C-alpha positions in Angstrom: 3.6 0.6 0.6 1.2 -2.2 1.7 -1.0 -4.3 -0.5 -4.0 -2.5 0.8 -2.4 1.0 0.0 -1.5 -0.1 -3.5 -4.9 -1.7 -4.1 -6.7 1.5 -2.9 -4.3 3.9 -4.9 -4.7 2.0 -8.2 -8.5 1.7 -8.0 -9.0 5.3 -7.0 -10.4 7.4 -9.9 -9.1 10.5 -8.2 -5.4 9.9 -8.5 -2.8 8.5 -11.0 0.1 8.7 -8.7 3.0 6.4 -9.2 3.5 3.4 -6.8 6.5 1.9 -5.3 7.0 -1.9 -4.9 9.7 -3.5 -3.0 10.8 -6.9 -4.1 12.0 -9.7 -1.8 15.6 -8.4 -1.9 14.5 -4.9 -0.7 14.9 -3.3 -4.0 12.4 -0.5 -4.7 10.7 0.0 -8.1 8.7 2.9 -9.0 5.8 2.2 -11.4 3.6 4.6 -13.4 -0.1 3.8 -13.9 -1.2 3.1 -17.4 -4.6 1.5 -16.8 -6.8 -0.9 -15.2 -8.5 -4.0 -16.8 -11.2 -6.2 -15.1 -11.0 -9.6 -16.7 -12.2 -13.2 -15.3 -13.4 -11.6 -12.0 -10.0 -10.1 -11.3 -8.6 -6.6 -11.6 -5.3 -6.1 -13.4 -3.2 -3.0 -13.3 -1.0 -2.2 -16.3 2.1 -0.3 -15.1 5.2 1.2 -16.7 8.6 0.7 -14.9 10.2 4.3 -14.4 12.7 4.0 -11.6 14.8 1.4 -9.9 16.2 2.4 -6.6 15.4 6.1 -7.3 17.3 6.0 -10.6 15.2 6.7 -13.8 15.1 3.7 -16.0 16.4 4.4 -19.5 13.8 4.3 -22.2 15.2 1.1 -23.9 15.1 -0.6 -20.4 11.6 0.3 -19.6 8.9 -2.4 -19.8 5.4 -3.1 -18.8 4.6 -4.7 -15.5 1.2 -6.1 -14.8 -0.1 -6.5 -11.3 -3.1 -8.6 -10.1 -5.2 -6.9 -7.5 -7.3 -9.0 -5.3 -9.3 -8.6 -2.1 -10.5 -11.5 0.1 -13.7 -10.3 2.0 -13.8 -13.2 4.2 -10.3 -12.5 5.7 -10.3 -8.8 5.0 -6.9 -9.1 3.2 -5.7 -7.3 0.2 -3.2 -9.0 -2.3 -1.1 -7.5 -5.0 1.1 -9.7 -7.1 3.0 -9.5 -10.4 1.8 -11.5 -13.3 4.3 -14.2 -14.4 2.0 -16.2 -16.7 3.0 -15.2 -20.3 -0.5 -16.2 -21.8 -2.5 -14.3 -19.1 -0.2 -11.3 -19.5 -0.8 -11.2 -23.4 -4.6 -11.9 -22.8 -4.9 -8.8 -20.4 -2.6 -6.6 -22.6 -4.7 -7.4 -25.6 -7.8 -6.3 -23.7 -6.0 -3.0 -22.6 -5.0 -2.1 -26.1 -8.8 -2.3 -27.2 -9.5 0.5 -24.9 -10.0 4.0 -26.4 -7.0 6.4 -25.5 -9.3 8.4 -23.2 -9.8 5.3 -21.0 -6.1 4.4 -20.6 
């Protein structure tokens, strides 16, 4: 999936389909959508890792993945990146946990 496809899928209110990301080594990860958090002028997607290379991840190996979704109007480019900063990850997760269950 392209960054634009991921961006549009995650921000669509009509679908909660899983997405696939490919890392720099070509490894494919399937992620389940858990929620979207706008914070500091940026949109973050909270995801759960469900498959690696088509193989279901064991429950004890599952973990949250956070994606930053950004769009640059000037260049008409979409950007999707994982959050590596622990403090930012914790801040966004804290905001996510404040949401009522029906919004997640």
